[in-house]
Structure formats: C-alpha cells, structure tokens
Backbone as a chain_set.jsonl record, in Angstrom:
{"seq": "MPEASYQVRVSGVIPDEVLAELRDLTVSVEPPETVLHGSLPDQSAVVGLISRIHGLGLRLIEVRRLPAEEGPGDQPGPSR", "coords": {"N": [[6.112, -3.796, -16.991], [6.724, -4.032, -14.023], [5.625, -4.731, -10.315], [4.278, -2.558, -8.384], [5.563, -1.251, -5.185], [3.454, -0.253, -2.583], [2.694, 2.029, 0.804], [-0.481, 2.484, 2.099], [-2.003, 4.818, 4.224], [-4.941, 4.911, 6.313], [-7.82, 6.273, 7.486], [-8.817, 5.49, 11.261], [-10.101, 1.919, 11.476], [-9.905, -0.65, 9.41], [-12.794, -2.524, 8.609], [-13.075, -5.979, 8.976], [-14.125, -8.611, 7.314], [-13.151, -6.856, 4.784], [-10.905, -6.851, 5.114], [-10.185, -8.969, 4.624], [-10.468, -9.563, 1.742], [-7.728, -8.255, 1.196], [-6.138, -10.05, 1.323], [-3.166, -9.863, 0.148], [-1.739, -7.926, 0.972], [0.037, -6.422, 3.579], [-1.166, -5.871, 6.986], [-1.178, -3.173, 9.162], [-2.201, -2.307, 12.325], [-2.22, 0.84, 13.518], [-3.217, 2.174, 15.984], [-4.577, 6.131, 16.048], [-4.503, 4.803, 12.949], [-4.722, 2.318, 9.92], [-2.624, 0.689, 8.435], [-1.497, -0.089, 5.161], [0.689, -1.876, 3.595], [2.081, -3.506, 0.622], [2.651, -5.144, -2.672], [1.71, -3.823, -6.053], [-0.422, -4.329, -8.621], [-0.802, -2.595, -10.74], [-1.371, 0.91, -11.98], [-4.186, 0.702, -11.867], [-4.722, -1.091, -9.986], [-3.772, 0.149, -7.716], [-5.787, 2.604, -8.051], [-8.533, 1.436, -7.52], [-8.055, 0.367, -4.949], [-8.315, 2.395, -4.046], [-10.63, 3.758, -4.155], [-12.674, 1.642, -3.185], [-12.021, 1.699, -0.654], [-12.656, 4.619, 0.092], [-15.897, 4.058, -0.855], [-16.273, 2.491, 1.697], [-16.252, 4.37, 3.097], [-14.425, 5.262, 4.722], [-11.311, 7.868, 5.611], [-8.935, 8.337, 3.545], [-5.429, 9.137, 4.364], [-2.85, 8.782, 2.502], [-1.218, 7.714, 0.222], [1.318, 6.465, -0.755], [3.834, 5.436, -2.787], [6.208, 3.481, -2.514], [10.298, 3.402, -2.753], [11.989, 1.068, -4.984], [13.21, -1.993, -3.707], [16.489, -2.562, -3.093], [18.595, -4.526, -4.687], [20.893, -7.763, -3.483], [24.076, -6.674, -3.429], [24.068, -4.43, -4.525], [24.816, -0.606, -4.819], [24.005, 2.739, -3.644], [25.341, 5.484, -5.788], [27.459, 7.013, -7.863], [27.638, 5.771, -11.496], [29.741, 3.157, -13.036]], "CA": [[6.269, -3.056, -15.852], [6.83, -4.683, -12.823], [4.813, -4.426, -9.575], [5.504, -1.455, -7.371], [5.814, -1.512, -3.527], [2.433, 1.457, -1.398], [1.958, 1.963, 1.949], [-1.658, 3.459, 2.182], [-2.567, 4.46, 5.491], [-6.461, 4.922, 6.273], [-8.093, 6.464, 9.455], [-9.558, 4.59, 11.918], [-9.733, 0.48, 11.459], [-10.728, -1.416, 8.119], [-13.261, -4.142, 8.655], [-12.405, -7.757, 8.772], [-14.396, -8.19, 5.516], [-12.657, -6.057, 3.83], [-9.057, -7.197, 5.066], [-9.835, -10.787, 4.288], [-10.099, -9.237, 0.263], [-6.941, -7.497, 0.899], [-5.002, -10.667, 2.023], [-2.011, -10.133, -0.131], [-1.289, -6.829, 1.545], [0.393, -6.415, 4.949], [-2.003, -4.588, 7.493], [-0.688, -2.986, 10.543], [-2.812, -1.289, 12.769], [-1.413, 2.172, 14.285], [-4.026, 3.829, 16.348], [-6.139, 6.187, 14.927], [-4.66, 4.414, 11.35], [-4.583, 1.058, 9.278], [-1.649, 0.985, 7.103], [-1.807, -1.584, 4.332], [1.855, -2.337, 2.881], [2.243, -4.461, -0.349], [2.934, -4.71, -3.617], [-0.372, -3.755, -6.524], [0.505, -4.734, -10.119], [-0.47, -1.409, -11.733], [-1.933, 2.369, -11.782], [-5.805, 0.565, -12.405], [-5.248, -1.843, -9.276], [-4.193, 1.384, -6.765], [-7.644, 3.047, -8.369], [-9.503, 0.271, -7.505], [-8.076, 0.187, -3.941], [-8.466, 4.149, -3.017], [-12.061, 3.507, -4.535], [-13.046, 0.635, -1.87], [-11.624, 2.583, 0.971], [-13.784, 5.561, -0.19], [-16.915, 3.312, -0.868], [-16.509, 2.14, 3.234], [-16.222, 6.264, 4.312], [-13.323, 5.682, 5.689], [-10.192, 8.552, 5.009], [-7.824, 8.022, 3.257], [-5.222, 9.806, 4.793], [-1.821, 8.978, 2.28], [-0.449, 7.067, -0.789], [3.171, 6.282, -0.627], [4.868, 4.555, -3.758], [7.983, 3.34, -1.853], [11.337, 2.979, -3.333], [12.042, -0.243, -5.656], [14.686, -2.311, -3.323], [17.987, -3.263, -4.156], [19.142, -5.975, -4.816], [21.948, -7.604, -2.876], [25.392, -5.887, -3.422], [23.485, -2.711, -5.388], [25.418, 0.354, -4.044], [24.369, 3.964, -4.372], [26.292, 6.331, -6.077], [28.097, 7.387, -9.386], [27.584, 4.279, -12.034], [30.877, 3.156, -14.052]], "C": [[6.126, -4.283, -14.774], [5.715, -4.076, -11.594], [5.01, -3.234, -8.549], [5.092, -1.712, -6.144], [4.556, -0.099, -3.002], [2.65, 0.677, -0.408], [1.032, 2.849, 1.476], [-2.382, 3.515, 3.596], [-3.946, 5.433, 5.454], [-6.813, 5.099, 8.087], [-9.034, 6.049, 9.999], [-9.291, 3.131, 11.436], [-10.715, 0.153, 10.536], [-11.257, -2.356, 8.579], [-12.584, -5.055, 8.087], [-13.048, -8.002, 7.811], [-13.642, -8.222, 4.911], [-11.02, -6.665, 3.973], [-8.856, -8.367, 4.368], [-9.39, -10.524, 2.469], [-8.777, -8.526, 0.18], [-5.604, -8.111, 1.569], [-3.285, -10.53, 1.535], [-1.302, -8.57, 0.49], [-1.193, -6.77, 2.79], [-0.108, -5.529, 5.973], [-1.69, -4.307, 9.117], [-1.526, -1.736, 10.844], [-2.581, -0.234, 14.042], [-2.139, 3.029, 14.938], [-3.956, 5.206, 16.205], [-5.925, 5.159, 13.747], [-4.64, 3.329, 11.468], [-3.637, 1.44, 8.272], [-1.854, -0.07, 6.883], [-0.153, -0.899, 3.616], [1.672, -3.33, 1.639], [2.42, -4.249, -1.788], [1.615, -4.807, -5.09], [0.201, -3.625, -8.078], [0.21, -3.358, -11.033], [-1.684, -0.34, -11.033], [-3.426, 1.202, -11.267], [-5.921, -0.074, -10.662], [-5.418, -0.476, -7.515], [-5.386, 2.019, -6.936], [-8.533, 2.719, -7.365], [-9.094, 0.308, -5.419], [-8.382, 1.359, -3.033], [-10.3, 4.077, -3.059], [-12.245, 3.052, -3.409], [-13.165, 1.386, -0.495], [-12.815, 4.118, 1.323], [-15.208, 5.154, 0.133], [-17.435, 2.955, 0.455], [-16.629, 3.492, 3.669], [-15.259, 6.305, 4.971], [-12.343, 6.538, 4.655], [-8.958, 8.118, 4.647], [-6.839, 9.251, 3.702], [-3.6, 10.078, 3.681], [-2.083, 7.992, 1.32], [0.535, 6.646, -0.68], [3.011, 5.111, -2.019], [5.764, 4.685, -2.931], [8.456, 3.144, -3.054], [11.292, 1.458, -3.937], [13.322, -0.748, -4.568], [15.717, -2.626, -3.398], [18.404, -4.035, -3.884], [20.474, -6.619, -4.431], [23.382, -7.434, -3.73], [25.266, -4.763, -4.53], [24.061, -1.913, -4.326], [25.131, 1.257, -4.347], [25.02, 4.133, -5.016], [26.606, 6.071, -7.771], [27.967, 5.755, -10.879], [29.581, 4.711, -13.076], [31.258, 2.305, -15.31]], "O": [[5.423, -5.287, -14.893], [5.027, -3.09, -11.856], [6.085, -3.154, -7.953], [4.148, -2.494, -6.035], [4.975, 1.051, -3.129], [2.779, -0.545, -0.329], [1.294, 3.772, 0.706], [-3.112, 2.641, 4.063], [-4.047, 6.449, 4.768], [-6.469, 4.598, 9.158], [-10.145, 6.112, 9.473], [-8.177, 3.006, 10.928], [-11.915, 0.424, 10.59], [-10.535, -3.233, 9.053], [-11.81, -5.08, 7.13], [-12.443, -7.445, 6.895], [-13.201, -9.233, 4.364], [-10.205, -6.844, 3.068], [-7.875, -8.765, 3.738], [-8.404, -11.029, 1.932], [-8.546, -8.098, -0.951], [-4.612, -7.567, 2.055], [-2.345, -10.921, 2.227], [-0.114, -8.387, 0.221], [-2.226, -7.028, 3.408], [0.388, -4.403, 5.997], [-1.925, -5.075, 10.05], [-1.657, -0.683, 10.22], [-2.738, -0.485, 15.237], [-2.053, 4.251, 14.815], [-2.762, 5.496, 16.282], [-6.943, 4.564, 13.393], [-4.565, 2.826, 12.589], [-3.796, 2.323, 7.429], [-2.227, -0.967, 7.64], [0.04, 0.261, 3.251], [0.796, -4.144, 1.93], [2.334, -3.078, -2.158], [0.77, -5.702, -5.122], [1.109, -2.902, -8.488], [0.963, -3.094, -11.97], [-2.491, -0.518, -10.121], [-3.493, 1.02, -10.051], [-6.9, 0.26, -9.995], [-6.328, -0.255, -6.716], [-6.133, 2.034, -5.958], [-9.133, 3.446, -6.572], [-10.076, 0.262, -4.678], [-8.611, 1.397, -1.824], [-11.039, 4.321, -2.105], [-12.063, 3.804, -2.451], [-14.045, 1.561, 0.347], [-13.456, 4.466, 2.314], [-15.793, 5.642, 1.1], [-18.647, 2.986, 0.667], [-17.191, 3.674, 4.749], [-15.046, 7.199, 5.789], [-12.298, 6.335, 3.442], [-8.095, 7.612, 5.365], [-7.281, 10.378, 3.478], [-3.056, 11.177, 3.779], [-3.122, 7.346, 1.455], [0.165, 5.9, 0.227], [2.203, 4.187, -2.109], [6.184, 5.777, -2.548], [7.846, 2.867, -4.087], [10.557, 0.654, -3.363], [14.336, -0.052, -4.519], [15.723, -3.412, -4.345], [18.656, -4.353, -2.722], [21.409, -6.084, -5.026], [23.61, -8.181, -4.682], [26.176, -4.328, -5.235], [23.96, -2.242, -3.144], [25.616, 1.495, -5.453], [25.717, 3.155, -5.289], [26.152, 5.258, -8.575], [28.546, 4.715, -10.563], [30.205, 5.696, -13.468], [32.282, 2.564, -15.943]]}, "num_chains": 1, "name": "protein.A"}
C-alpha cells in the first residue's frame, strides 16, 4: 500500500528536539497550534506519532488523512 499523506494539528508548540525527529514532515506554526503535514508509511507510523505527541503532554486536536493527489491530466468525473 502506498504512503498516505496526513495533517496533524497539535495545541501549542512542539519542542525543537522533537521537530528534529520529524524532519520528514512539514511543520507550520499557526498560533496557538502547530500543524504537521507529510506522508507516513502506514498506520503504525501514525499511531507512533500520536503516542509521541501524547507522551510530550501536548493536546492532539486533529489527525486528518488527506486525499491522494491527482496525477497530471486526471479529471474527476464518470469513468469511460
């Protein structure tokens, strides 16, 4: 199964030493939240990230699986 992209919202700011571990994810701070975007290989990686956030005492706001990106020329609509 291919990697899926996720958006994870956390209340507050994630410490720099933890952000260093998450170098494969894009991080944006939108006070009062931190938003992580990126691909994770499987559900185990998602659970691991959530556990890490919980272990830091941070409040998890949302985990959202993002829709797969459409390739060039892909058009939504009925199949032919």
